[in-house]
ZAMARGU-4260 file (C-alpha; in steps of 0.2 Angstrom, whole numbers, plus 5000, padded with zeros to 4 digits):
<rodrens>
0) 5055/4896/4930 | 5036/4897/4933 | 5027/4894/4949 | 5009/4893/4954 | 5002/4901/4970
5) 4985/4903/4977 | 4989/4920/4984 | 4999/4928/4969 | 4993/4917/4954 | 5005/4911/4941
10) 5023/4919/4944 | 5039/4919/4934 | 5054/4918/4946 | 5072/4917/4944 | 5080/4901/4950
15) 5093/4910/4959 | 5080/4919/4969 | 5073/4903/4977 | 5077/4902/4996 | 5081/4884/5001
20) 5077/4877/5018 | 5087/4861/5019 | 5077/4855/5034 | 5061/4863/5029 | 5051/4872/5042
25) 5047/4866/5059 | 5028/4863/5055 | 5032/4856/5038 | 5049/4847/5034 | 5044/4842/5017
30) 5042/4859/5009 | 5060/4866/5007 | 5060/4879/4993 | 5052/4896/4994 | 5051/4913/4985
35) 5050/4929/4995 | 5037/4941/4989 | 5033/4959/4995 | 5022/4973/4990 | 5031/4982/4976
40) 5026/5000/4980 | 5028/5000/4999 | 5035/5016/5006 | 5048/5018/5013 | 5050/4999/5010
45) 5041/4983/5013 | 5036/4978/5031 | 5027/4962/5027 | 5034/4948/5016 | 5026/4932/5010
50) 5037/4916/5010 | 5029/4907/4996 | 5032/4888/4993 | 5039/4884/4976 | 5033/4866/4978
55) 5015/4869/4985 | 5004/4883/4979 | 4994/4882/4995 | 5008/4886/5007 | 5013/4904/5010
60) 5018/4911/5026 | 5017/4930/5031 | 5033/4935/5039 | 5040/4951/5046 | 5056/4958/5053
65) 5052/4959/5072 | 5064/4973/5075 | 5052/4984/5065 | 5039/4982/5079 | 5052/4984/5093
70) 5058/4966/5096 | 5076/4961/5093 | 5085/4945/5095 | 5103/4942/5102 | 5105/4924/5096
75) 5121/4914/5094 | 5117/4899/5082 | 5127/4883/5083 | 5142/4882/5071 | 5133/4869/5060
80) 5118/4881/5058 | 5130/4895/5052 | 5137/4882/5040 | 5120/4877/5034 | 5116/4895/5031
85) 5133/4898/5022 | 5139/4911/5033 | 5148/4914/5050 | 5144/4933/5048 | 5128/4937/5058
90) 5126/4953/5048 | 5121/4943/5032 | 5107/4934/5041 | 5090/4941/5043 | 5079/4935/5057
95) 5061/4935/5053 | 5045/4929/5062 | 5030/4921/5055 | 5014/4931/5059 | 4996/4925/5060
100) 4980/4934/5059 | 4962/4932/5055 | 4966/4924/5038 | 4974/4910/5048 | 4958/4906/5058
105) 4962/4918/5073 | 4949/4930/5079 | 4953/4947/5071 | 4951/4961/5084 | 4946/4977/5076
110) 4949/4993/5086 | 4951/5011/5079 | 4954/5004/5062 | 4968/4992/5067 | 4969/4973/5068
115) 4979/4962/5079 | 4991/4950/5072 | 5003/4938/5082 | 5020/4932/5079 | 5028/4917/5088
120) 5045/4924/5092 | 5051/4907/5099 | 5052/4900/5082 | 5061/4913/5071 | 5067/4910/5053
125) 5085/4914/5049 | 5088/4918/5031 | 5104/4922/5022 | 5099/4932/5007 | 5116/4931/5000
130) 5117/4911/5000 | 5098/4909/4998 | 5098/4897/5013 | 5086/4897/5027 | 5082/4888/5043
135) 5069/4889/5057 | 5074/4885/5075 | 5064/4884/5091 | 5074/4894/5104 | 5062/4892/5119
140) 5068/4884/5135 | 5051/4887/5143 | 5035/4877/5145 | 5025/4889/5134 | 5026/4900/5119
145) 5029/4918/5118 | 5019/4928/5105 | 5022/4946/5100 | 5005/4955/5097 | 5006/4968/5084
150) 4992/4981/5080 | 4992/4985/5061 | 4982/4996/5049 | 4978/4989/5032 | 4989/5002/5025
155) 5004/4993/5033 | 5001/4977/5024
</rodrens>
């Protein structure tokens, strides 16, 4: 199937590569189907991914595995979330964080060739790449959000 994107142009994608978020995302429950993109030639492997909406060319979220920058989760989801993801095996579920930077309207802090990006670790994405199902949950019990600040070079992206 062919999808249109503002970031990647026109793309041909396999239907079975589409990740379905039955409840949408927390900030947009209407958009439910996404394609995961990454830089093809990243060595030793991709660090940054783009979760591109199949339905809306303008909606793409930059996501990372927070463990790559030293943050890890120990989260037990409710049984209904595991059912929605199509697995009770936590090893099949990737936990990702949406990151933001200057392109999202935040001030881009440059120092020694590095920029500062932020990820909201209280609203992670849970993605089962086997079943192609995903969900986003708010896991905060606090009155404020916790953000992970990550210095990156342009080569990391």
